[in-house]
N, C-alpha and C positions, 0 to 999 in steps of 0.2 A: 441532562441529557435527555433525548426528545422521541418520542413514539409516533409510528404511523397511526394514522386516524383506524385503518386495516391494514394490518399486516397480512401476510399469507399463509394460510390456513396449516399447519401440520397435526401429524398422528402423535396426539399427546400423549391420549392412555398405552400406545405401543411402546413411548421413549419412558414412560412411567414404568412399564412391566421390565423394561431391560436395568432402568435403573433400579429397581427395588431388588431386582439379582446379583447387583450390586451392591446393596446395603441401603442405598440411598432414597428417600422419601421424593417424590414431586410431587406439589402441588399442583394440581391442574384448573381449578375452579376460585376464582374467574382464567379463563384460559391467561398464558403466558402473552406479552405483547411483544411487537416486532420494535428493535429499534430503528427510527430514522437515518437517515444517512447511509452511506455503502450504497458501491453501482452493482455486486455481483454474489457477496456469502453471505448468507442471511442470518442475523443475529437476534437474539429473543430475551429479556429479560423473563428468568424460571425462577422460581421459591422451591428451594432444594435442603433440605433437612431443616427447615423454617427461614432460611437466610437467601439473600439474594445471590444467583448465580447468572452466568449465562451461557443459553443456550448455542452453538454456532455449525453452521453445517453450509455446505455450498450451493447454488444456484440448480434450478432441473434444468436437463436439458445436455446435450453435449458439449462436452468443455474440453477447451484448447488444451494441448498439452502441460502438462505442470500446475495448470491454473487452479484453484481452490484446494490446493493440499492439505487437508488436513491429518493427516498423519506426519508430513513434515514438521507442520505447526506445532502438533502435539510432540513431536522431538524434541525442536526447540525449543519450546517450553520446559521441556522438563531439564534441561539442560542450564536454560538461561537462569530459571529462578530461582538460583541457590546464589547467583554472584551478581542478576541484574536486577538491581530494587524495581524497576519497572515494567519487566516483565510478570504478567499475571500467574498466577499458579495454574496449572491443570488439574482438575477434578476426575475425568473421566475421560477415556475415548472409547471408540467404538469403531471397528472396521468390517463389523459383520455388517450386508446389507440388507439381508433379510428382515433387518430391525426397521429401518425406515427410506431402506431403497440407495441409502449414500452414507460414507462415512460422517462422522459428527465428534462433537469436543460439548463437552462442559466445561469451561472456566469461572477460573475464582473473577467474582465482581468486582471493580473498582469505579469508585464515583468519580465523577469529574467531566468535566465539558468537552466536548470533541468540535472541533470546529471548521466550517467547511470556507466556500466562498465568500459568505456574508457572515460580518462580526454577528455573532447570537446578543441576546439580552444582559446587558453588565456590563460588556464588553467595547472599548473602544480602540480608536487608532493610537492611544496613549498608551494601549495597553502590547503596543507591536514590539519592543523593544526587547520586556522580560519575553515573550512568547516564542521569537527568534532565539534568543539566547539559551531558553528551558529546551529546545529543540535539536537547537545546535549540540546543547551540552548533552542532549542524550546520544545524539548518532558519535559525538567522540567519545563518550564512556563505554558502548558497545562496541566502537574500532579499536579501543586500547584491551580489550577484553583479549588473554589469550585462548583460542578454538580451542586448544586443548583442555584447556584449565577446565571451560566449562562440560567438557564431552562431545564437544561437535566438531574435532578436527576433521572428520568423515562428513560434514553436510555440503560441501562442495569439492573440487580438485583445484589443489592450491595454486596451481598453473595455467595458462591458456584461455583467463578469462575472459580479454576482448576479441580474439577469436573466434572464443566458443558463444560468447554472445550475438558477435555478428551472425555468426553461421544459420544458430537459433532464431534468431528475431528476421532474417531473410528469409527464410521458410514460411515461420509463422506471417509474416505479411503478405507471405505471396498468396497463401489459404486464405487469410482473412479480404486481403482485398479483391482478389480473382479478377475478373477482366474489369475492375473497375480503380484499379490502378493507378493513381496521377503517374506524369511522366518523372518528378520529384521523387519518387521513390528510386528508381534506377540510376539514376544520377548521384543522390544523396549515398546509395549502398558500394557504388565506384570509388566515392572520394573515402570513404570510410574506406573501406579494401583497401585504399594505396598511403594510406596513414596508420594502420595498427601500430597501438603504444604496444612498449615492454611492458612486465611484470612486477607490478611490484610487492611486497610482502602481503600475503593475501588474510585478509582481517576479518570479522564477522559483518554480513552486509544484512539490514531491514529490508530492503529494497525496496521499502513505499513510504519512506520517512515524510510524512507532513502532517498539518493540524489537526486533521480529521482522524490520524493515528494519536496522536498522542492528545491525554486524556489531562485534562487543568484544572487547578482550583483557581478560583480570580481572589478568592481573600487571603490564600498564601502565597499567591505569585509561584508557584511550584506543578510540576508533573505529576500527574499521580497514577500515570499508566503509557507506556509502549503498544499498541496495540497491531493487532493485524500480521501474523509470521509466517503465512503461510508460502510465501516465497525467500523467505530466508536462506544466504546460501554463504559461500567463499568469496572473497574477491577483492579490488582494489577498493579503499575509504571515499577515492574520488567517485564512485560510481551513485553510494548513496545521495552526495551530495549534489549530483551533478541532477538526478528523478528531483531532490525536490528542488530544482534550480527549473526544470521544464516545466512546471506545475504555475512557477511561479511569471505569469502573466504581469507587463508593466504596460500604462496606458499608451507609451510609444510602437509596443509590438504590433503586428499586421490585424486590422480589425476584427477577421473571422476567428482570430484566436481569443479573441477575448470572452465567448461562451465557456471557456474550460471550466473559471470560474472553481477551479479546486482549492485556492487558497487566496485571502481578503486582499488579493494583493492590486487591487485595481481601485480599492479606497483610497481617496484623496488621502495627501502625505503618509500612506504607507512604504516601506522602505522598502528601495530596488533589489534587484539580482545582486550588485554588487555589495548589499549591505548582509547579507545572506554568506557571501562568499567571507567577508570578512567576520562574523557573529563567528562561523564553524572555524576559521583558523585561530582565534583566540583559543578556543574552546580545546581545540587539539595540538596547535602550538606549527601550525604550519597549513598553508593552501596546499591538495593533493596536487601531485601532476598528473599533467595529461587531461587535466579537466574539461576543456576544451570539445575533445574527441568524447571524450565519457558524457558531454551534456546531447553532443549527437546522439550517442546510443540511447539515451534515453527518454529524446524526442523520440526517435524512429520505435522503442517497445511502448510510449505511452501512445503513440498513433495507431499503432499493431492493436494493443490493447483495448484501445476506444471500437476501433474496426470492428473488433471481436465480439465485444457489446453489442454494437451496433448490429450483427448478425442474432447473437443471442435474442435479441429483441425482436428483428423479424419472424424468428422462429416462434414464437411466443412463451419463451422461458423465462423475459425478464418484464416486466410491466413496467408502463409510466412513457407519459409523451416527451420528458427529456432525452432519450435516447435517438428519437428521430431524428437530429440534426446530428449526430456522431459523426456519421459517414463523411457529412462534408465537413466537420470541426481536424476530425483524422487527417482527411487531405491538407490543410491549413497549418497543422503542424510541419508536417510532412515538408512543406514548403519554406517554413520558417524555418526550419532544422537545417535545411539548404542554403538560404540567404544568409543566415547567420555561424555557420561553420568556421569553426577555427576563432571566432571572437574572443571566448572567454581563454583565461589563462590554462 
């Protein structure tokens, strides 16, 4: 794992005081370090009771509805930790905004590498096969869990996923793009509305499965944790697979989408989206139905989320020059979604 050279400061004395009241000792000298990576939530390596742990909180500013939901993530981790070994344990959760101004969590620390758009030191394209199989296996194992057995049957509604998601992301897209909405947005929404798929049995969804949310050990070629559960819900497994595919930009995709750089799929000889589908099919027993429609939904969500991040950056709630091009990228993703609608099984 890597750290930011200069992370955003936090009120460590206030956090230490709250944790002390819960029976925990937080060391604040030297100050905890912020993990690099991630586009919204803030994560720090802290020393709690003499051992490493993770302090996790939302970004500042006004958040989109349902974004960075610390309470939801705490509920999910509490349920999953006993039946899904890749889910880190929850140590503490606080929804009292008088402490830090936002809800926050303290999570179990899991060692491992998180991989973004470029392969880190120690990894090569030769690792693509086991990395993909590790992520596909994690998704398939999650999707096979009975939500009731994890105490998460009430995490979401068991039916109406496609209609509900399309309605919600239509509203969020309108708010995020506003007068800057490209013409492809309305055209894509119309095609999706006309082809709403039926509901398969609902399973547990991570909602953002990609390599920077899967911590891996290069020596054992295995995953150590699946992190970032604040959007988890119930729905069709096709959507989790579609989310991963939406990040998987190939060299032949429109040039304007190449800056997404969420997974190292532009690296020479890196497997394409077909390999992702087949890896998941091997792990789960088959290709989930209506994958093409869910890929369009995933790209709609991705474009809207990137536009939301651009707005937070405009407001000064996020720092970093990488956000400056997110509006252009969001429009390119929408255009790609429309042009390729229905191409995937």
